[in-house]
C-alpha positions as CSV (number, residue, x, y, z in Angstrom):
1,M,0.0,0.0,0.0
2,S,2.8,2.4,0.8
3,D,4.4,1.9,-2.6
4,Q,1.3,3.0,-4.5
5,P,1.6,6.7,-3.8
6,A,5.3,6.6,-4.7
7,L,4.5,4.9,-8.0
8,A,1.9,7.4,-8.7
9,L,4.3,10.3,-8.0
10,N,7.0,8.8,-10.1
11,A,4.6,8.0,-13.0
12,S,5.5,9.9,-16.2
13,P,2.8,12.2,-17.6
14,P,0.9,11.1,-20.6
15,V,2.6,11.8,-23.9
16,R,0.8,14.2,-26.1
17,R,1.2,13.7,-29.8
18,Q,2.7,16.7,-31.6
19,Y,0.8,17.3,-34.9
20,G,2.5,20.3,-36.1
21,A,0.7,23.1,-37.9
22,L,-2.0,20.7,-39.2
23,N,-3.1,17.3,-38.1
24,W,-2.7,15.9,-41.6
25,M,-3.8,12.4,-40.6
26,G,-7.0,13.6,-39.0
27,L,-7.7,16.0,-41.8
28,R,-7.2,13.3,-44.4
29,T,-9.5,10.9,-42.4
30,L,-12.3,13.5,-42.3
31,Y,-11.9,14.3,-46.0
32,I,-12.0,10.6,-46.9
33,K,-15.1,10.1,-44.7
34,E,-16.8,13.0,-46.5
35,V,-15.9,11.6,-49.9
36,R,-16.9,8.0,-49.0
37,R,-20.2,9.3,-47.7
38,F,-21.4,10.5,-51.1
39,M,-19.6,7.8,-53.1
40,K,-21.6,5.1,-51.3
41,I,-24.8,6.5,-52.9
42,L,-23.6,7.2,-56.4
43,P,-27.0,7.0,-58.1
44,Q,-28.3,9.8,-55.9
45,T,-25.2,12.0,-55.6
46,I,-23.5,11.7,-59.0
47,L,-25.8,10.0,-61.5
48,A,-29.0,11.9,-60.6
49,P,-27.5,15.4,-61.3
50,I,-25.9,14.2,-64.5
51,I,-29.2,12.9,-65.8
52,S,-30.9,16.2,-64.7
53,N,-28.4,18.2,-66.7
54,L,-28.8,16.0,-69.8
55,L,-32.5,16.4,-69.6
56,F,-32.1,20.2,-69.2
57,M,-30.0,20.2,-72.4
58,T,-32.4,18.0,-74.3
59,V,-35.5,20.1,-73.4
60,F,-33.8,23.5,-74.1
61,V,-32.3,22.3,-77.4
62,L,-35.5,20.8,-78.7
63,A,-37.9,23.4,-77.5
64,F,-36.1,26.7,-77.2
65,A,-32.9,26.8,-79.2
66,Q,-34.3,29.2,-81.8
67,T,-35.8,31.6,-79.3
68,R,-33.3,32.1,-76.5
69,G,-31.7,35.4,-77.8
70,I,-28.4,34.0,-79.2
71,R,-26.4,36.7,-80.8
72,A,-25.4,36.4,-84.5
73,G,-21.8,36.3,-85.6
74,T,-20.2,35.0,-82.4
75,A,-18.9,31.7,-81.1
76,T,-22.2,31.3,-79.3
77,D,-24.4,31.0,-82.4
78,D,-24.8,27.4,-81.5
79,F,-27.1,27.3,-78.5
80,V,-25.7,23.9,-77.4
81,V,-22.2,25.3,-77.2
82,F,-23.4,28.2,-75.2
83,L,-25.6,26.2,-72.8
84,A,-23.2,23.3,-72.0
85,P,-20.7,25.2,-69.8
86,G,-23.6,26.7,-67.8
87,L,-25.0,23.3,-67.1
88,V,-21.6,22.0,-65.9
89,M,-21.3,24.9,-63.5
90,L,-24.9,24.4,-62.3
91,G,-23.9,20.9,-61.3
92,I,-20.9,22.3,-59.3
93,L,-23.1,24.8,-57.5
94,N,-25.9,22.5,-56.5
95,N,-23.9,19.5,-55.5
96,A,-21.1,21.2,-53.5
97,S,-23.7,23.0,-51.4
98,S,-25.9,20.0,-50.8
99,N,-23.0,17.8,-49.8
100,S,-21.7,19.8,-46.9
101,S,-25.1,21.0,-45.7
102,S,-26.6,17.5,-45.7
103,S,-23.5,16.0,-44.0
104,I,-23.6,18.4,-41.1
105,M,-27.4,18.3,-40.8
106,T,-27.4,14.5,-40.7
107,G,-24.6,14.5,-38.1
108,K,-26.6,16.9,-36.0
109,I,-29.8,14.9,-36.2
110,Q,-28.1,11.5,-35.6
111,G,-25.7,12.9,-33.0
112,S,-22.7,11.7,-34.9
113,I,-21.4,15.2,-35.2
114,N,-20.2,14.8,-31.6
115,D,-17.8,12.0,-32.8
116,V,-16.3,14.5,-35.2
117,L,-16.0,17.2,-32.7
118,M,-14.3,15.0,-30.1
119,T,-11.5,14.1,-32.5
120,P,-8.1,16.0,-32.2
121,L,-9.0,18.3,-35.0
122,S,-8.9,22.1,-34.9
123,Y,-11.6,24.3,-36.2
124,L,-9.4,24.9,-39.3
125,E,-9.0,21.2,-40.0
126,L,-12.8,20.7,-39.5
127,A,-13.5,23.4,-42.0
128,L,-11.0,22.1,-44.6
129,G,-12.3,18.6,-44.3
130,F,-16.0,19.5,-44.9
131,I,-15.2,22.0,-47.6
132,G,-12.8,19.7,-49.3
133,G,-15.4,16.9,-49.4
134,A,-18.1,19.2,-50.8
135,A,-15.7,20.6,-53.5
136,T,-14.7,17.1,-54.5
137,R,-18.3,16.1,-55.2
138,G,-18.9,19.3,-57.1
139,V,-15.8,18.7,-59.3
140,I,-16.6,15.1,-59.9
141,V,-20.2,15.9,-61.0
142,A,-18.8,18.7,-63.3
143,V,-16.2,16.4,-64.9
144,V,-18.7,13.6,-65.6
145,T,-21.3,16.0,-66.8
146,A,-18.8,17.6,-69.2
147,I,-18.0,14.1,-70.5
148,A,-21.6,13.2,-70.9
149,L,-22.5,16.4,-72.7
150,S,-19.4,16.0,-75.0
151,I,-20.6,12.5,-75.9
152,F,-24.3,13.3,-76.6
153,F,-24.3,17.0,-77.6
154,T,-21.1,18.9,-78.2
155,P,-17.4,18.6,-77.4
156,L,-16.4,20.8,-74.5
157,M,-12.7,21.8,-75.0
158,P,-11.3,24.6,-72.8
159,V,-9.7,27.5,-74.7
160,K,-8.8,29.4,-71.4
161,L,-7.8,26.6,-69.1
162,W,-7.0,28.9,-66.2
163,A,-10.5,30.3,-66.2
164,V,-12.1,26.8,-66.2
165,V,-9.9,25.7,-63.3
166,Y,-10.2,29.0,-61.3
167,F,-13.9,29.6,-61.6
168,G,-14.7,25.9,-61.3
169,L,-12.8,25.4,-58.1
170,S,-13.9,28.8,-56.7
171,A,-17.5,27.8,-57.3
172,A,-17.1,24.4,-55.6
173,V,-15.4,25.9,-52.6
174,M,-17.8,28.8,-52.3
175,L,-20.9,26.7,-52.4
176,G,-19.3,24.1,-50.1
177,M,-18.8,26.9,-47.5
178,V,-22.4,28.1,-48.0
179,G,-23.5,24.5,-47.4
180,V,-21.4,24.3,-44.2
181,L,-23.0,27.5,-42.8
182,S,-26.5,26.5,-43.8
183,G,-26.1,23.0,-42.3
184,M,-24.9,24.5,-39.0
185,W,-27.7,27.1,-39.0
186,A,-30.6,24.7,-39.9
187,E,-32.3,22.6,-37.2
188,K,-34.2,20.4,-39.6
189,F,-34.1,19.5,-43.3
190,D,-37.0,21.8,-44.1
191,Q,-34.8,24.7,-43.3
192,L,-32.1,23.4,-45.6
193,A,-34.7,23.2,-48.3
194,V,-35.6,26.9,-47.8
195,V,-32.0,27.9,-48.3
196,N,-31.7,25.8,-51.5
197,Q,-35.1,26.7,-53.0
198,F,-35.2,30.4,-52.1
199,I,-31.5,31.5,-52.3
200,I,-29.3,29.1,-54.2
201,L,-31.7,27.9,-56.9
202,P,-33.0,31.4,-57.9
203,L,-29.5,32.9,-57.9
204,S,-28.3,29.9,-60.1
205,Y,-31.2,30.1,-62.6
206,L,-31.1,33.9,-62.8
207,S,-27.4,34.1,-63.5
208,G,-27.2,33.7,-67.2
209,T,-27.0,30.0,-67.3
210,F,-29.6,29.7,-70.0
211,Y,-29.4,33.1,-71.7
212,H,-27.2,36.1,-72.4
213,I,-28.0,38.8,-69.8
214,D,-27.7,41.6,-72.4
215,I,-31.1,40.5,-73.8
216,L,-32.7,41.4,-70.5
217,P,-34.5,44.7,-69.7
218,P,-32.1,47.3,-68.2
219,L,-33.4,46.8,-64.6
220,F,-32.9,43.0,-64.7
221,Y,-29.6,43.4,-66.5
222,K,-28.3,45.5,-63.6
223,I,-29.7,43.0,-61.1
224,S,-27.9,40.2,-62.8
225,L,-24.6,42.1,-62.5
226,C,-25.1,42.1,-58.7
227,N,-25.5,38.3,-58.7
228,P,-22.2,36.7,-57.7
229,L,-23.1,33.4,-59.3
230,F,-23.4,35.2,-62.7
231,Y,-19.6,36.0,-62.5
232,L,-18.8,32.3,-61.7
233,I,-20.9,31.0,-64.6
234,D,-19.8,33.8,-67.0
235,G,-16.1,33.2,-66.1
236,F,-16.5,29.4,-66.4
237,R,-18.2,29.8,-69.8
238,Y,-15.4,32.2,-70.9
239,G,-12.9,29.4,-70.3
240,F,-14.7,27.3,-72.9
241,L,-15.8,29.9,-75.4
242,G,-13.2,32.7,-75.1
243,E,-15.9,35.3,-74.6
244,S,-18.1,36.6,-71.8
245,D,-21.1,38.8,-71.0
246,G,-19.4,40.5,-68.1
247,N,-15.9,41.6,-67.0
248,V,-13.9,38.4,-66.3
249,M,-11.4,40.2,-64.0
250,I,-14.2,41.5,-61.9
251,G,-15.4,38.0,-61.5
252,V,-11.9,36.8,-60.5
253,V,-11.7,39.5,-57.8
254,M,-15.3,39.0,-56.6
255,A,-14.9,35.2,-56.3
256,A,-11.7,35.6,-54.3
257,V,-13.2,38.2,-51.9
258,I,-16.4,36.2,-51.3
259,N,-14.4,33.1,-50.6
260,I,-12.2,34.8,-48.1
261,I,-15.3,36.3,-46.3
262,L,-17.1,32.9,-46.3
263,F,-14.0,31.1,-45.1
264,T,-13.6,33.5,-42.2
265,L,-17.3,33.0,-41.3
266,V,-16.9,29.2,-41.5
267,L,-13.7,29.3,-39.3
268,T,-15.5,31.5,-36.7
269,A,-18.5,29.2,-36.7
270,F,-16.5,26.1,-36.1
271,K,-14.3,27.8,-33.5
272,K,-17.4,28.9,-31.5
273,G,-19.2,25.6,-32.2
274,W,-22.1,27.6,-33.5
275,K,-25.3,25.5,-33.2
276,I,-23.3,22.2,-33.2
277,K,-21.9,21.9,-29.7
278,N,-25.2,22.2,-28.0
């Protein structure tokens, strides 16, 4: 009995693992978890949006190709060529947002978010893991959609590769962060549907995806120029067609500024445990 206190006093303190600036193992594990989550249900997460975009293309080409305000004498005379990049970007926007929002929302409802919060991951690593998973899904949907559109409708070949990569990744990251914030804010899936139906979907459809904004009345033209998703779609289309409706450099700056602001908000939300720690 008398030896036990001495042993306790002489016991060495537990060794704490030193991760460095980032816990790469934990970050990689969270990222893989997010990717495997949507890869397990490929028909819903990957195949469904691709079929939707193909149906969009079919309907618009068959029904509206001659009446959508395509300008004569430009590379966009062919409505199919004009529409295809917009549909690819639409896949990025919708899927990146839905991936991160549904992941966090499901974790909150099932209580599994606590398992993630208890891991030795900082708020920076949590943010990067969820955003990275969402962006990966958006990029995969975009690549496969582009391949499908190239097979069935028109070849999609970048003429400005930097614009395709920059605006594609910017959109995937941006909507991934929007999904993170909406998933943390929402308390039930109905609230997530409100964000998607009344914010993301209208901004996506009213951003020049299906038309040139210069055919709009002056008021709606000015409103379109205030839509950040317009610059993402316009810049992405510029990467394939070499022409744009707006100022591409304004889009470059706007995408960077919005992503910095959103990333700051996401980091702050994870640091404070906003609506996920209680």
